[in-house]
N, C-alpha and C positions, 0 to 999 in steps of 0.2 A: 452709451454715450461716447462720442468720439473724443480722443485726447484733445485737450486744450493747451495752448501755449500763450505766454504773454504777447500781446499785440502792441506794437509801438507806432511811431509816426508813419504816415503813409498808408495806414490800414483801411481807411474809411471809404465811405460811399460817395464822398463829395459834399455831404451835408456839413454845415458849420454852425455850431451853437454860439450865440452871442449872449453871454450871461454876465451877471454880477456875482463875483465870488468874494466872500470875506474869509480871510485867513487869520484866525485867532492864534497868536503865537508867531506871527510873521516877523518879529524882531529877534527870534531865538537863534541859537547857533545853527539850527537846521534850516533857517529861513532862506539863505542864499541857494542851498541845494534844492530846496523845494521849488523855488521860483525857476531854477534851471530845468527842473522836470516839467513844469508847466510850459515854459518857453519852448522846450524840445517838442512839445505837442501843440505849440501856439497856433499853427494853421488850423487846428480843429476848434479853436476858440477865437478866431479872428474878430476883432472889434469888441472884445470883452473887457470888462473892468475888474481889477483886482484891488481890494482894500486890505492892506496889511494892518493888523490890529495888535498892539502890544503895550507894555507899560513904559518902555524907554523910547523917547523921541529920537535920541541919538542913534540907537541901533536900528530903529525903523528907517531912518534916513539912509543909513549905510546899506541896508538890504535893498531899499528902493533904488539907490544909485546903481548898485550892481545889476539889479534886474532890468532897469531901464536901458542900461548900456548893452547888456547881452541881447535884449529884445531888438534894439536898434541894429546891432551888428548882424543879427540873423534875419532881419526884415520881418519881424513878427509884430502884428498890430495889437498891442495891449495897452490899456491905460492903467497905470499903477498909482495908487494914492495911499496915504498912511494916516492913522489916527490913534490916539490913546483913549478916545471916547468910544467904548465898545458898542453901545446902543446906536450911536450915530453911524458907526461903520457898518453895522448890520442892516440898516434900513434898506428895504426893498431888494434884498439879496435873493438870488435864486439858489445859491449853494453856500454852505458854511463849512469850512475846513478847520478842525480844531486839533492843535498839537502844542500843548503848553505843559509847564512843569511848576506847579505851585510850590514855592519855597526854594526852587532852584536845586542845583546839585548838592548844596549844603543840607537840604532836607533829605535828599537821597542818602547822604552819608549817615544821617541818623537812622534811617530805615535799615541800612545795611549793618551798622555797627552795634546798635543797642540789642537786637535779638541775639547776636553772638555772645553777649555777656551772660545770656540765660541758656546757652547751649542750643540755640535754635538758629537755623540758616536765616541770614539777612539778605534779601534780594529785591530788586526793583519791582517785579511783578508777582513774585511767589511769596507765600508765607506771610508773617507779620509785616515785613517791609512792603510787600505788594498791597496788603490790606490798608496800610496807612497812606500809601500813594493813592489808593482808591478813595479813601475818605477825603483827602485834600482835593483830588481832581473832581469828584462829584459835587463837593461844596461849591466849587467855581462853576461847574457845568449847570447847576440849578439856576444860577444867574444868567448864564448864556441862553438857556432854554426859555427863561422868562422873557428875556430881551427879544428872542426870535419870535415868540408867540405874540409879542406886542408890535414888532416893526417889520417882520418878514415871515408871517405865519405859513406861507406856502413854500418856504425854502426847505431844502433837504440838508441834513446834517451828516457830514463825512468825518468820522472821528479817528484820530491817531493818538490821542492822549491815553497813556497807560494808567492802569491795566485796561486795555481796550475792551475786553469782554465784560468786566464789571461795570465800566462806564456805560456801555451800550445797554446792559441789563437794566441799570437804573433808569436811563432815559426812556427806554422802550415801554416801561410800565407807567410812566407819568406824564406823557405828552402825546399828542397826535402827530407831532413832527416826525417824518420818516428819518430813521437813523440807521447808519451802517458803520461799523467799526472795521478797520482794515489793518492787515499785517502781511508782510511778504513771506512769513514763516512757511506756509504750506507749499510755496513755490520753491523755497530754498532747502528746508531741512531734509526731505527725502533724498535730494541730490547729494547732500553732504555725506549721508550714510553710504550711498552707492559709491561715491568717490573713495571713501575709506576702504571699500572692498576692492579698489583698483578697477572699477568699472566706469563707463562714461555716463555722467549724469544726463547728458543730452538725449540718451537713448531710453531714459526711464519715462514711462507713461504712468502717472500717479494721480491719485485723488486722496486727500486727507480730510477726515471729519472728526468732530469732537468739540473741544473748546479751544479758544485761543491760547497758545502755549501749552495746549493739552490735547493735541489731535494725533490721530494714527491713520496710516493709509488703509483704505478699503479697496484700493486698486493699486497694484504695483507690478506692472508688466515691463519686462526688459527684452526688447526685440521680439515682442509677441509672446513671451513666456513669463511665468511667475518668477520674480527675482529672488524670492526668499531662499530657495535652495542654493543659489549663487552666493548669497550673503552668509549662509551657514558654512559653506565650504571655505569662504574667505576668512571668516572668523576663526575657524580651526587652524588655518595657516598662520594668521597674523597675531593671534593672542599671545604667542610666546616670543614675538619679535620685539626686542627692546627698542628698536628704532622707530616704532609706530607710536603716535601720540596716544597716551592712555585714555583720553576722553573719546577719541574716535573709536578705540577698541570697545569701550563701554557701550557706546550707542550701537555699534555693529553687533555686539553680543546681545544687547537688549532686543534688537530687531530679530536676531536669530532665535532667541528664546521665545518671544511672543508671537512670531510669525506675521509681523506687521511692522512698518517703519514708523518710529516715534518722532514727535517733536523733540528737539534737543533739550527742552526744559524738563522732560521726564527724568533727566539725570538727577535733579534735585530730590526726586522721590525714590527711585530705584537704587540710587547710590548715595543716599542721604548721609551716611556716616563718612564716606570719603569726601564729599563736598564740604561738610561741616569742618572736618579736620583741615582741609585745604584752606578754607576761608579763615579759620582761627589762627593758622600759622603764617598766612600771607601778611607782609608788613603794611600793605595799603589795601583799602577797599577799591572796588571798581569806580565808585564816585570820586574818590581822591585821585585816581589815575586820570579820570576825565577832567577834573578841575585843574590838574596840572597842565593839561593840553589846551584848555579854553583860551588863555591869553594868546597862544599862537594862532588859534582859529581866527580870532578877531584881528590880529595883526595881518594875517593873510587876506582877510576880507577888506581891510583898509588898503592894503597894497593893490588888490584887484580893482577896488572902487576908483582908484586913481588912474587906471589904465583906460584907454579908449575902448578896448574890447576885452573885458575881464575873462579870465580862464581859471576856473576853480580847480585847485589841485586836490585830488581825492585823499592824499595823505595829510592835508592841512585843512580839510573841511569836515565838519562834524557829520558823520554818517556817510560821507562820500559826496559825489557831485550831482547825483540825481536822487533826491530824497522824496519820500512820500509819493512816488510815482504811481503806485497802485491806486491811490485816491484819484489821481488825474485820469488814469485809465477808466475807472468806474464812472467818473463824471462824464467822460467822453461817451461811454457806452449808453448812459442815460440821456444826456442832453442832445446827443446826435443819433440816438436810436440805433446803436450798432448791432444789437442782438448778439451779444457775446456772453461767454461764461467766465466768471472770475471767482477767486476765493473771497469769501465775505464772512462777516460776523453779524448775523441778523436773527430775529426770533425764529425758532425752529420750524414751526408749522409742518411737522412731520418729516423733515429732512433727515433727522437722525432718530431712528425709531426708539432707541434706548433712553432718550432724554425727553423731558416735558416739552409740550408744544410751545409754551410761552417763554421757555428759556432761550437766551441768546446763545447760538451755537456757531462754530466755525464749520463751514460747508462750502460747496460750490453753488453759485447762484446764476440764474439766467438774467441778464441785465439788458433792458431796453427802455424805451420811453415811458413805459408803465411803471418802471422801478426795478426792484430786485425780487425775483422769485426763487426761493431756496429749492434746490433739487435733491431728491432722495437718492442716495447712492449706497443704500444697504446699511444694516446695523453694524455697530462696532464689533470687532472680534470679542468673543466672550472672555478671553484671557485678559483683556484690558478694560472692559466696560465698567467694572466695579469701581476702579479708581477714578475714572472720568465722571461717573455718576456722583461720587462723593464730592469731587471738585465742583460739579454743577450745583449741588445743594449749597455748598459754601458760597459759590458765586451769587446765588439768589439771596442768601441771608446777608452777605456783605453789601450787596447793592441796596437793599432796603434799609439796613442800618445806616449806610452813608447818606441816603436821601432824606430819611425822616426819623431815624432811630435815636436811642439814648445810649449812654455808656453800657447799660445792661444788655441792650440788643447787640451792640458792637462786640462785647466780650463773648456773648453766645455765638456769634458768627465766627469770631477768631478761634474759639475753642474747637470748632468743627474742621478747621483747616488741617489737612493731613501732616503738614510740617510742624504744627504746633501740638494739637491733639492732647492737650493737658490743660485743665481748668486753672490750676495754680500758675502755670507759666503764662497762660493767656492773660490772666488778670495782672500779673506783674509786668509783662511786656507791654500790655495795653496802657497801663497807667504811666509807665515811664515814657513811652513814645507820645502819648497824648499830652503830657506835660511839656515835652520837648517841642511839639508841634502846635501848642495851644493858640498861637497867633494865626494859624491857617485852618482852624477847625471851628465849627459852630459850638456855642455854649452847651447845647443839648448833648453833645458827645463827651462832655467833661463831667456830666453828672448822671445819676440814675433816673 
């Protein structure tokens, strides 16, 4: 397979899709950046309608104002509307983009801080924190799917809600609606390791497979040669350099040891003790850092909404100025029949030989008007297949517990997570987090 690279505006064949897109979470801090991504490719969707759906009318109005003005200034033909009535907003849609956070960053703070009290890493998508994010996200997603089945049964679901792998795992087993979860990680993470070695990421030809936030490269060519010897040589030079970021050295060393380039999230597993100590001594959690910045995000958005032609500042916009752009790329490839290859999270169907066929995996997919066809790119290296397989079994158990399980099912799933891997800790952490999140969970998850 030839190397692929992200394709952006101007790439197309001249075909233009006119669709109705519902964006669930359109009033979030990522909303303006996501609309900027869509408008950047607006010529590929000329004449389309975008419905922003969220809980806050005020924030929806702000995102709409910014998007309307950017579209007008760039000469892009889009109709943008807003609603807090989800089912009404979904009616007759062709595509549904989901990126929401049940409980907000306050819930993320609980996910991060409570496990630490029990000596377990607290993180947004990994371990007990990621598990409870999945429980909350999938509880909401069940309602979204039911609405889609009722009012837009032919639509496709493009998911960015974390943990994207567990969310897609649950949805793919319980509806006929086509679902793909998306994440830029496979595009970015290998390049970060190569950059840590002092090499040019643009020269890296890579393909990663596995699970979301749990993938490894099965192709890693640098100027036509295997990059691993270069990474090993760089690691030996840089490991004793006090001026190099310790995290970069860890990931460079992990690539050198395993002979494959990891997702950066493997740091939570292969350097678990270091990460736990770091999180326990840090005065604030990541969620607290974000919450401290949120007022400035909204202040910036209000400032830009008042301008004739808004310009988002990447330093003052949540996630940057072009958010969720991979979802826009994949939509364009489907609705405009681009016949492109993109990193996707979809049911395996043989793409990753080491993992079950019905498990949602992260792989490359061929994307055209027929949808997404996962491409087989070889098995995972034996050195890393075991941990990925364990995470895959956890993913499947977590998805089923979140969709229809009880407290007993949920504790069983959590106890299999490699960051927990202790029944007493799983029970204690589960009950404390379930009590803290009780307003965002179904009653069945609060009892056996």
